[in-house]
C-alpha positions in Angstrom: -41.6 114.2 -19.2 -44.5 112.3 -20.8 -45.9 109.4 -18.9 -45.6 106.0 -20.6 -48.5 103.7 -21.4 -48.1 101.5 -18.3 -48.1 104.6 -16.0 -51.2 106.0 -17.8 -53.0 102.6 -17.4 -52.1 102.3 -13.7 -53.3 105.9 -13.1 -56.5 105.2 -15.0 -57.2 102.1 -13.0 -56.5 103.9 -9.7 -58.7 106.8 -10.6 -61.5 104.6 -11.9 -61.4 102.4 -8.8 -63.1 105.2 -6.9 -66.4 103.9 -8.4 -66.0 100.8 -6.3 -67.2 103.0 -3.4 -70.5 103.7 -5.1 -72.0 100.3 -4.1 -71.0 100.8 -0.5 -72.8 104.1 -0.5 -75.9 102.4 -2.0 -75.5 99.8 0.8 -75.6 102.7 3.3 -78.9 103.9 1.7 -80.3 100.4 2.4 -79.1 100.7 6.0 -80.9 104.0 6.1 -84.1 102.3 5.0 -83.6 99.7 7.7 -83.1 102.5 10.2 -86.3 104.1 9.0 -88.2 100.8 9.5 -86.8 100.5 13.0 -87.7 104.1 13.8 -91.4 103.7 12.8 -91.6 100.2 14.4 -90.6 101.7 17.7 -92.8 104.8 17.2 -95.9 102.6 16.4 -95.2 100.4 19.4 -94.8 103.5 21.6 -98.1 105.3 20.7 -100.5 102.8 22.4 -98.4 102.7 25.5 -98.2 106.5 26.0 -101.3 107.0 28.2 -100.0 104.6 30.9 -96.3 105.6 30.8 -94.4 107.5 33.4 -92.7 110.7 32.3 -89.2 109.1 32.6 -90.3 106.3 30.3 -91.6 108.7 27.7 -88.4 110.7 27.8 -86.4 107.5 27.4 -88.5 106.4 24.4 -88.2 109.8 22.8 -84.4 109.8 23.4 -84.3 106.4 21.6 -86.1 108.0 18.6 -83.8 111.0 18.7 -80.9 108.7 18.8 -82.1 106.9 15.7 -82.7 110.2 13.8 -79.1 111.2 14.7 -77.8 108.0 13.3 -79.8 108.7 10.2 -78.2 112.1 9.9 -74.8 110.5 10.3 -75.6 108.1 7.5 -76.8 110.9 5.2 -73.6 112.9 5.9 -71.4 109.9 5.1 -73.4 109.0 2.0 -73.6 112.4 0.4 -70.2 113.9 1.5 -68.4 110.6 1.0 -69.8 110.2 -2.6 -69.1 113.9 -3.3 -65.5 113.8 -2.0 -64.4 110.4 -3.2 -66.5 109.3 -6.1 -68.0 112.1 -8.2 -69.4 115.6 -8.0 -73.2 115.8 -7.7 -75.1 118.1 -10.0 -76.9 120.3 -7.4 -78.0 123.0 -9.7 -81.0 121.0 -10.9 -82.4 120.7 -7.4 -83.2 123.8 -5.4 -83.8 121.9 -2.2 -80.4 120.3 -2.0 -78.7 120.9 1.3 -76.4 123.9 1.0 -73.4 122.0 2.4 -73.2 119.5 -0.5 -70.2 120.3 -2.6 -68.8 122.4 0.2 -67.9 119.8 2.8 -64.4 118.6 2.2 -62.8 115.6 4.0 -61.8 117.7 6.9 -65.4 119.1 7.3 -66.8 115.6 7.0 -64.6 114.4 9.8 -65.8 117.2 12.1 -69.5 116.5 11.2 -69.0 112.8 11.9 -67.3 113.3 15.2 -70.0 115.8 16.3 -72.7 113.4 15.4 -71.0 110.6 17.2 -70.6 112.8 20.3 -74.3 113.7 20.2 -75.3 110.0 19.8 -73.0 109.1 22.7 -74.4 111.9 24.9 -77.9 110.7 24.3 -76.9 107.1 25.3 -75.3 108.5 28.4 -78.4 110.5 29.2 -80.5 107.3 28.8 -78.3 105.5 31.3 -78.6 108.4 33.8 -82.4 108.2 33.4 -82.5 104.4 34.0 -81.7 103.8 37.6 -81.2 100.0 37.0 -78.2 100.8 34.7 -76.6 103.2 37.2 -73.7 101.2 38.4 -70.5 103.3 39.0 -68.3 101.3 36.7 -70.6 101.5 33.7 -71.3 105.2 34.2 -67.5 105.9 34.6 -66.7 104.1 31.4 -69.5 105.8 29.5 -68.3 109.2 30.7 -64.7 108.3 29.8 -65.8 107.3 26.3 -67.9 110.5 25.9 -64.9 112.6 27.0 -62.5 110.8 24.6 -64.9 111.4 21.7 -65.2 115.1 22.6 -61.4 115.4 23.1 -60.8 113.6 19.7 -63.2 116.1 18.0 -61.4 119.1 19.6 -58.0 117.7 18.5 -59.2 117.0 15.0 -60.5 120.6 14.8 -57.2 122.0 16.2 -55.2 119.9 13.7 -57.4 121.1 10.8 -56.9 124.7 12.0 -53.1 124.3 12.2 -53.1 122.7 8.8 -55.2 125.5 7.3 -53.0 128.2 8.9 -49.8 126.5 7.6 -51.4 126.3 4.1 -52.3 130.0 4.2 -48.8 130.9 5.4 -47.2 128.9 2.6 -49.4 130.6 0.0 -48.6 134.1 1.3 -44.9 133.5 0.8 
């Protein structure tokens, strides 16, 4: 049955609306620039203080920089995989230094990459709290551990659901 003109117009509008996401991804690029500025501001402020800092303070400062870089990785994953999955395919054949995962990370893979990044960021924050005795009250640490465990359990459950979904798809295809 051939679709009528109204149906074709609605489908065209819905399909074309994916481009409304492009400005959001460009906004995330601006956020990445802000993150880069913050990273270098903190690094520049850290360097003159290094000679007089205690080891724990240096580790805390480095953990903060690592945390910022992980957030940057998270932004890159969302920008590139999100654009690729929801807006338009990227032409990777003209750039030999493109990450190998571009074009291969589907929505399921993107979810797992995101949850892994969030778990790593959360773990670094938890480590920062453990290294800062002032912040070591039992209630705060308990909540942070509970949050970390819920993130990890959520990631495992997402992976299990994806595994079950893929197994069901393969079983349906084999019949």
